[in-house]
N, C-alpha and C positions, 0 to 999 in steps of 0.2 A: 601584875606585869607593869612595867614602867611606860608602856605605850610606844616603845621603840623596837618591839620585836620585829623579826624579819620574815615571818611566815603567816599565812592565813590572814584573818581579819585583824590580827594584832599589829599590823603595819600602820604606823601613824600617817595621817594625811599631812603632806607638807604644807607649811604656812605660806601659801602664795596663790595668786590669782593670775591666770594666763589670758583669759578672755572675759570681757564684760559684754554681754549681748543685750542690746536694747530692742524690744519688740516695738516696731514703729508702725503707725497706721498708714503711712505713705512713704514707701521705700525711696521713690524717685525724689520726693521733697527732702528726705534726710540726706540722700547722696548729694543733692544740689547744695544744701546748707553746709555740710561738713567739707565736701571736696571742692566745690566751686566757690562757695561763700567764704569758708575759713581757710581754704588752700591746703587741706590735709591730703597727704598722699595715700593712694589706695595700695594696700598690701596684697589683696586678692579680692576679685569681684566675680560673682556668678550673676551676670546681668538678669535683673528682675527677681532675683532670689535673695542674695545676701551680699553685703559689702563689708570688708574688713579694713580698718586703718590702724597703723602702728601709732600708739599714743604715748608709750613710755618704754623704758628699758625692759624688754621681754613682755610687754603687755599690748594686746590688741583690743580694739573696740569694734564690735560687730553690730551692724544694723540689719535686722531680720524682720520680715512682716510680722505684725503683732499676732494675727491669727495663725500664721505658720509656727511661731514660737510656742503659742499655747497648745497647738496640735502636736508639736514635737514632744512636749512634756507629757501630754495626755491625748492620744489620738482621738480626733473628733471634737475636741474642745475649741472654743473660740475665745478671742480676747475680750476683755471688758469694754464697755462703750467708750467712745473718745473722751468723755468727760471724766473718766476714771483713769488712774495711772496705768500706763501700758505695761505689759509684762516685761520682765527682764530675767536673765539668769547669769550667775557667775559660773565660770568654767575652769577646770584644771585638766591639762593634758598629761597623761601618765605614760609609762613605758610600754605597757602591753595589757592584753585582756585580763590576765590574772590580777594585775594591780587594780584595774577598774572594779573587778569583783570584790577584791579585798577592801578597797576604800568604801565601796557601797555597803558591805557588811559591817565595817567599823562604824560608819555613819548610822546605820540602822541600830546597832548596839548602843550607840550614844544617844538615841532618842529621835533620830531623823525619821521622817516619813518617806519611804521609797515611793516615788511617783512613777518611775519606769525602771523595771528590773534590768540588769545588765543584758545587753543584746546588740546584735549587728545594727549599725546605723545606716541611714540612707546615703550618707556622704562617703561610705566605704570603710569607716572605722568601726569602733565598738564603744558603746557608751551606756550610761545610766543617768537618771535624774533622782535627786532627793530634795526634800524641803527641810530646812533647819527648823528648830522649834518656833521661830518667829514667822515661818512661812517662806523665807527666801529660798529660791530654787538654785540648786547647784547641779551642773552637769560635770561628770567625770568621764573622760574619753581617752581613747588612744586613736591616733590618726596617722596613717602611713606617710602622709605628705607634710608632717609637722617637724620642724627642727628649730632650735634656738642656737644662734651663733655665739662665739666667745664674747662678742660685744653686747649680747642680749637681744639682738634684732631677731624677731620671729620671722620665719619663712614658712608659709603654708601654701601647699600646691606648688606648681611649677611656675617659673617666671613667664612662660608663654600664656598662662591662664590669666594674668593680670592685664587688663586692658583699660 
């Protein structure tokens, strides 16, 4: 098959990244640096949990606690020590749960290690995690609060949630 099939795990994963998540050891310090220091606008913030900033056409940068990100990938895990590079993940938001499952299966078939099987997520969506052959983590998810406007601006959550 040419990789462009439309059913099951034959559906090709689109060549795009929607969210880059950095696992930070100090969320307050990251927020202060990027938002107050660099003047970046917050797209969505869940105080004490995660901060999203719009960094490019259709691209968000997320700051998430390093231990929280490690545990999201593998429950009970913790981040490497501060002198080691902190965890990060690349993410792609897809249309629905069926597509999350299909992309996960395609990645597995391509040699990825599935770190978290497709399942309901704490944020209300549905997701999975896999590692590419070099070990980089990808999250594939569907999120009911996610949309991308015609201009490429990402909206996640409601405007009332951003503070």
